[in-house]
C-alpha positions in Angstrom: 0.1 -0.1 0.1 1.2 3.3 -1.1 0.6 6.9 0.7 1.4 9.5 -1.9 1.9 13.0 0.0 2.5 16.1 -2.0 4.0 18.3 0.8 3.7 21.3 -1.4 0.2 21.4 -1.9 -1.5 23.0 1.4 -5.2 22.2 1.8 -6.1 24.1 4.4 -5.4 25.3 8.2 -6.1 22.7 11.3 -7.7 24.6 13.8 -6.5 23.6 17.1 -10.1 23.4 18.8 -10.7 20.2 16.2 -9.5 18.9 19.0 -11.8 20.0 22.0 -13.7 18.4 24.8 -16.8 18.3 26.2 -17.4 18.6 30.0 -21.0 18.2 31.3 -22.5 18.0 34.8 -23.2 14.2 34.1 -22.3 11.5 36.3 -18.7 12.0 37.6 -17.2 14.0 34.8 -17.2 17.2 36.8 -17.5 16.4 40.3 -14.6 13.4 41.4 -13.7 13.5 37.9 -12.0 17.0 37.2 -12.8 19.2 40.7 -12.9 17.4 44.3 -13.2 20.6 46.1 -10.1 22.5 48.2 -10.4 20.1 51.2 -10.1 16.8 49.0 -7.4 14.7 50.2 -6.7 14.3 46.4 -4.2 16.4 45.2 -5.9 19.7 43.9 -5.5 23.2 43.1 -8.2 25.4 44.1 -10.4 21.9 44.0 -9.4 20.8 40.5 -7.5 17.5 40.5 -3.8 18.1 39.8 -3.3 14.6 38.2 -6.5 15.4 35.7 -5.0 18.8 34.9 -1.8 17.7 34.4 -2.5 14.8 31.9 -4.7 16.9 29.9 -2.1 19.5 29.2 0.1 16.7 28.0 -2.4 16.3 25.3 -2.5 20.5 24.5 -6.1 20.4 25.2 -7.2 23.6 23.3 -11.1 24.3 24.2 -13.2 23.1 27.0 -17.1 22.8 26.3 -19.4 23.4 29.6 -21.8 22.9 31.3 -23.9 20.8 28.9 -25.4 18.9 26.8 -29.1 18.5 27.9 -27.9 19.9 31.5 -27.2 23.4 29.9 -30.9 24.1 29.1 -31.9 23.6 32.6 -29.1 25.3 34.1 -29.5 28.4 35.8 -26.0 30.6 36.3 -26.8 32.4 39.4 -27.3 29.1 41.6 -23.7 28.5 40.7 -22.0 31.7 42.0 -21.3 33.4 45.5 -20.4 31.3 48.7 -20.5 27.9 48.1 -22.7 27.4 51.4 -25.4 29.4 50.2 -25.6 28.0 46.5 -28.8 26.8 45.8 -29.1 22.9 45.3 -31.1 21.6 42.3 -32.0 18.1 41.1 -30.2 16.6 37.6 -33.4 15.7 36.0 -31.4 14.6 32.7 -28.6 12.7 34.6 -29.4 10.1 37.1 -31.6 12.4 39.5 -29.0 13.0 41.8 -28.9 16.8 43.8 -26.3 19.3 42.4 -24.9 21.3 45.0 -23.4 23.9 42.5 -20.2 23.8 44.2 -18.7 24.1 40.6 -20.3 27.2 38.7 -18.9 29.7 36.4 -15.6 30.9 38.7 -14.5 27.1 38.9 -15.4 26.7 35.2 -13.1 30.0 34.2 -10.4 28.6 36.8 -10.4 25.2 35.5 -9.7 26.5 32.2 -6.9 29.0 33.5 -5.1 25.8 35.0 -5.7 23.9 31.5 -4.5 26.9 29.5 -7.7 26.4 27.1 -10.2 28.2 25.3 -13.6 28.6 27.0 -16.7 27.5 25.5 -19.9 28.2 27.5 -23.3 26.6 26.2 -26.5 28.8 27.2 -30.1 28.1 28.4 -32.2 28.5 25.6 -34.9 25.5 27.0 -35.8 26.7 30.2 -34.1 30.1 30.3 -35.0 33.6 29.4 -33.1 36.2 27.0 -32.4 38.3 30.1 -31.0 35.5 31.9 -28.4 34.5 29.1 -27.8 38.3 28.4 -26.5 38.8 32.1 -24.5 35.9 32.2 -22.5 37.3 29.4 -22.5 40.7 31.2 -21.0 39.1 34.4 -18.4 37.1 32.4 -17.0 39.6 30.0 -17.9 43.3 30.8 -15.2 45.2 32.4 -16.8 48.1 33.6 -19.8 49.4 36.0 -22.7 47.4 35.7 -24.9 45.4 37.9 -23.7 42.2 36.5 -20.0 43.1 36.7 -20.6 44.7 40.2 -21.8 41.5 41.3 -18.9 39.5 39.7 -16.3 41.9 41.6 -18.5 41.0 44.7 -17.9 37.1 44.3 -13.8 37.9 44.0 -13.4 38.2 40.3 -12.4 41.7 39.5 -11.4 41.3 36.2 -13.9 40.0 33.1 -12.8 36.6 31.8 -12.2 35.8 28.2 -15.1 34.1 26.8 -14.0 32.8 23.4 -17.1 30.5 22.4 -20.9 31.0 23.6 -23.7 28.5 22.2 -27.2 29.6 22.4 -28.6 26.5 23.5 -28.3 22.8 22.9 -29.9 20.1 21.3 -33.0 22.1 20.7 -34.9 19.5 18.6 -34.6 17.4 21.9 -33.8 17.6 25.6 -33.5 21.2 24.8 -37.2 21.8 24.4 -38.4 19.6 21.6 -38.4 22.6 18.9 -39.3 22.8 15.6 -36.1 24.0 13.3 -38.3 27.1 12.0 -39.3 27.9 15.8 -35.6 27.4 17.3 -34.4 29.4 14.3 -36.6 32.4 15.2 -35.4 32.0 19.0 -31.8 31.8 17.9 -32.0 35.0 16.2 -33.4 36.8 19.1 -31.3 35.3 21.7 -28.2 35.7 20.3 -28.9 39.3 19.9 -28.4 39.9 23.6 -24.9 38.0 23.6 -23.2 41.0 23.6 -19.4 41.5 22.9 -18.4 44.1 25.3 -14.5 43.7 24.4 -14.3 44.3 20.7 -10.8 43.2 20.6 -12.2 39.8 21.5 -15.0 38.9 19.8 -17.3 36.2 21.0 -17.9 33.1 18.7 -21.4 32.5 18.7 -22.5 29.0 17.8 -26.1 28.2 16.7 -27.5 25.0 17.5 -27.6 22.5 15.0 -28.7 18.8 13.9 -28.6 15.8 15.6 -26.7 13.4 13.3 -28.4 13.1 9.7 -31.0 15.6 10.2 -30.6 17.5 7.3 -33.8 19.1 7.2 -33.1 20.8 10.6 -29.8 22.4 9.2 -31.5 23.7 6.2 -34.5 25.1 8.0 -32.7 26.7 10.6 -30.1 28.2 8.2 -33.0 29.9 6.3 -34.7 31.2 9.1 -31.6 32.6 10.2 -30.7 34.0 6.7 -34.2 35.5 6.3 -34.3 39.2 5.8 -35.1 42.0 7.0 -31.7 42.1 9.2 -28.8 43.8 8.7 -26.3 40.8 9.4 -28.5 38.1 7.6 -25.8 37.8 5.1 -24.1 35.8 7.9 -26.9 34.3 9.5 -26.0 35.8 12.9 -23.6 32.8 13.5 -19.9 31.9 13.3 -20.4 28.6 13.9 -23.3 25.7 13.7 -23.1 22.8 15.5 -23.8 18.9 14.8 -23.7 15.9 17.0 -22.8 12.7 15.8 -22.6 9.6 18.3 -21.4 5.9 17.3 -23.0 3.0 18.7 -21.5 -0.5 19.3 -25.1 -2.3 17.5 -27.5 -1.5 15.4 -31.0 -0.9 17.1 -31.5 0.2 20.5 -29.3 -2.0 22.2 -25.8 -0.1 22.3 -23.6 -3.2 23.5 -20.7 -3.9 25.6 -18.2 -1.5 25.7 -15.5 -4.1 26.2 -17.2 -7.5 25.3 -17.8 -7.5 21.5 -17.3 -9.5 18.3 -15.5 -8.8 15.1 -19.1 -8.4 13.6 -19.9 -5.7 16.5 -16.6 -3.9 15.7 -17.0 -3.3 12.0 -20.7 -2.0 12.6 -19.3 0.6 15.1 -16.4 1.6 12.0 -19.2 1.8 9.6 -21.1 4.1 11.9 -17.8 5.8 12.6 -16.5 6.5 9.2 -20.1 7.7 8.4 -18.9 11.0 9.8 -17.5 11.9 6.6 -20.9 11.8 4.8 -22.6 13.8 7.8 -19.8 16.8 7.2 -20.2 16.8 3.8 -24.1 16.5 3.3 -24.4 19.1 6.2 -21.6 21.3 4.6 -23.5 21.1 1.2 -26.3 22.8 2.7 -24.3 25.4 4.5 -22.5 26.0 1.2 -25.9 27.0 -0.3 -26.2 30.2 2.3 -22.4 30.4 3.0 -20.5 29.8 0.0 -17.3 31.2 1.8 -17.2 29.1 4.2 -17.2 32.0 6.9 -19.7 29.7 9.3 -17.9 27.1 11.0 -19.3 23.7 11.2 -18.9 22.9 15.1 -19.0 19.0 15.7 -19.4 19.7 19.5 -20.5 16.4 20.6 -19.0 13.2 18.8 -17.6 9.7 20.1 -18.7 6.5 20.9 -22.0 5.6 23.1 -22.1 2.3 24.3 -23.6 0.6 27.4 -22.8 1.4 31.0 -20.4 -0.5 32.9 -22.3 -3.2 35.0 -23.1 -2.1 38.5 -22.7 1.7 37.9 -25.7 4.5 37.5 -27.2 4.1 34.0 -27.6 7.6 34.0 -23.7 8.3 34.8 -23.0 7.0 31.3 -19.6 5.6 32.5 -18.0 3.1 30.0 -14.8 1.6 29.7 -12.6 2.3 26.4 -10.9 -0.2 24.1 -8.9 -0.5 21.2 -12.0 0.1 19.2 -12.6 3.4 20.7 -9.2 4.2 20.0 -9.5 3.2 16.3 -12.8 5.3 16.1 -11.1 8.3 17.5 -8.0 7.9 14.8 -10.4 7.6 11.8 -12.5 10.6 13.0 -10.1 12.9 13.9 -8.4 12.3 10.1 -11.8 13.2 8.8 -12.0 16.1 11.0 -8.4 16.8 9.4 -9.4 16.5 5.9 -12.6 18.5 6.0 -10.5 21.5 7.9 -12.0 24.2 5.4 -15.6 23.4 7.0 -14.8 22.2 10.4 -13.7 24.8 12.9 -14.2 22.7 15.9 -15.1 19.5 17.4 -15.4 18.2 21.3 -15.3 14.3 22.2 -17.9 13.6 24.6 -16.8 13.5 27.4 -13.7 14.3 28.8 -13.5 12.4 32.1 -15.5 9.4 33.3 -18.7 9.6 30.7 -18.9 8.1 27.3 -15.6 8.2 25.3 -13.6 9.9 27.9 -9.7 10.1 27.8 -9.5 9.7 31.6 -11.3 7.7 34.2 -10.8 8.0 37.8 -11.8 6.3 41.1 -11.2 8.2 44.1 -7.6 9.0 44.1 -6.6 6.9 41.1 -6.7 7.8 37.4 -5.9 5.8 34.2 -5.5 6.9 30.5 -7.7 5.6 28.0 -6.7 4.4 24.8 -8.2 7.5 23.4 -6.3 9.7 25.5 -3.2 8.1 23.8 -4.7 8.7 20.3 -5.1 12.6 21.4 -1.8 12.6 22.2 -0.3 11.2 19.2 -2.5 13.4 17.0 -1.6 16.8 19.1 0.8 17.9 16.4 -1.8 18.7 13.8 -3.0 21.5 16.0 -2.2 24.8 14.3 -0.6 23.0 11.5 -1.5 22.9 7.6 -3.1 20.1 6.2 -1.4 18.9 3.1 -2.4 16.8 0.2 -2.6 13.2 0.3 -4.0 9.7 -1.0 -3.7 6.1 -0.5 -3.3 3.4 -3.2 -4.2 0.0 -2.6 -6.4 -0.2 0.2 -8.6 -2.9 0.7 -12.1 -3.5 2.3 -12.5 -5.3 5.4 -15.4 -6.2 7.5 -18.3 -8.6 7.7 -21.3 -8.6 5.8 -23.0 -5.0 4.9 -20.3 -3.4 7.1 -17.3 -3.2 4.8 -14.9 -0.7 5.3 -11.7 0.6 3.8 -8.6 -0.7 5.7 -6.5 2.4 6.4 -7.2 6.1 6.8 -4.8 8.9 7.0 -4.2 12.8 7.3 -1.2 14.5 6.7 0.0 17.9 8.0 3.1 20.1 8.1 3.9 22.7 11.1 5.3 26.0 11.0 9.0 24.5 11.2 8.4 22.2 8.2 8.0 18.9 10.2 5.4 16.6 8.7 3.1 14.6 10.8 1.1 11.7 9.2 -1.0 9.9 11.2 -2.7 6.3 10.2 -5.2 4.1 11.6 -5.2 0.5 10.4 -8.9 -1.0 11.3 -8.2 -4.5 10.0 -8.1 -6.7 13.0 -5.8 -9.2 11.5 -3.6 -7.9 8.5 -0.7 -6.2 8.7 0.0 -3.6 5.8 3.0 -3.3 3.9 3.3 0.5 3.6 5.4 2.9 1.5 5.4 6.6 1.9 6.1 8.7 -1.0 7.1 12.6 -0.8 6.4 14.4 -3.6 10.2 16.5 -3.6 11.8 16.0 0.1 13.7 13.3 1.1 12.8 12.3 4.8 14.8 13.1 7.4 15.1 12.0 11.3 11.7 9.9 11.1 10.2 9.0 14.4 6.9 7.3 15.0 4.7 6.1 17.9 2.3 2.9 17.7 -0.8 2.1 19.4 -2.0 -1.3 19.1 -3.3 -4.3 20.9 -6.4 -6.8 20.8 -9.4 -4.8 19.8 -11.2 -5.4 23.2 -8.0 -4.3 25.0 -8.4 -1.7 27.8 -6.7 -0.3 30.6 -7.8 -0.6 34.2 -7.1 0.6 37.8 -5.0 -2.5 38.3 -3.7 -2.7 35.0 -3.0 1.0 33.7 -0.5 0.2 31.0 -2.5 -2.6 29.0 -2.7 -0.1 26.1 -0.1 2.6 25.5 2.1 4.5 23.3 5.1 2.6 22.1 7.9 4.1 20.1 8.2 2.4 16.6 11.7 2.4 14.5 11.3 -0.4 11.9 11.8 2.1 8.9 13.8 1.5 5.8 14.3 5.3 4.8 14.1 5.5 0.9 15.3 8.4 -1.6 11.7 9.7 -1.2 9.9 8.5 1.7 9.9 5.4 4.1 8.8 1.7 4.0 7.4 0.0 7.3 5.2 -2.6 8.6 1.8 -1.1 9.9 0.7 -3.7 12.6 -3.5 -4.7 12.5 -5.6 -2.9 15.0 -3.3 0.2 15.1 -3.1 3.8 14.9 0.4 5.2 14.2 1.8 9.2 14.0 5.3 9.4 12.1 6.9 12.8 12.3 10.0 13.9 9.8 
């Protein structure tokens, strides 16, 4: 199999935010996962788990989305500010019916992002919130001056405003965010976003319109049509900077999602078929966006994606805690390659979710922490952040799989950074066949090739007792040629090559 790379043909900028993450008040994602409180015996800085923060910094997390998810449209931000002992408690009706004490709120979120060194993405409440509530939250977070909300922020200990990078106007308003029609949400979006004021002109807030569920192309078309309707002085841009879409991968077809760790080859290829469907989702939603925004000024924001399996036996079904295997690593690898290749339209993506929920990169249990196979893929792919996509194509691919679920065996993306260093990421989804690979560059001779490999049995996963079953390993079995490299790509593997 040959991978042809034209290192001179730049295809677009890979926004770092494509490697973003999603944190919701769901199960043990926030509490116990990232936030343990200042009085915890678990090492922390201002309540944020030190081990988790340091691990996330290693993968160069670019942006974090919060507080939801479905939780966002029942979250009232004033309940999460002020002295913690006086904050209102609430029942999390979406996720397990547990009581939230609101000890993690706006101040804590911005403190977490400060420690991570990442951008901030806040999702506002359209489903059960008012325009005034959303407007006042933005004022509270971002106004540097004298106003009721700015004064309240100062009273609560934050003298200067924070930098709010992205703001989502509602979440899944076709479902848990209000069961709205696209026309109705489009009208609401136009209204609500009007009051998401940019108080700091040097740092305008990037507004995200709530987009479709998976393949609901009707939602995208009708919301955009409503947002681009006249009369409106800014209708040419649809009042938005980004439009979201959510896409999840189940283990099995039908309502039953299937075990995260106990599955066969047929189920694996069913998962991969679904994962590779991300490309069609991007292209078809993108084609609709092109009708209204041919210059691609509006970014596609895939702010929820990943594998959704059955919860681990014995855990709260409302907490969505699942294990993470090499299957999930391969899904992450092929999906991130798809995002890279569509970087002309995909502006941001947030895997769901960051810790202890769905396809998380980290699992915690009391003071213990384990890195998942998906974590390692994000670590291996971090070099793509902020790089330029370059032209690449595979020759000699084959179909693998079972029954109707036949998928291409190897998937790739290639970028070059500002120092001229090339990054190649490959995912071999064939479970049994190694691939004889040859990389061929257009002009350059590869220098100083280095590679990292992630491989193992497709059901292999890390546990708190065995945290290193699946981990990155150095790979150096290359033959350097005049215009490239030759090597063998193992089955069920993800590889990053730098040269």
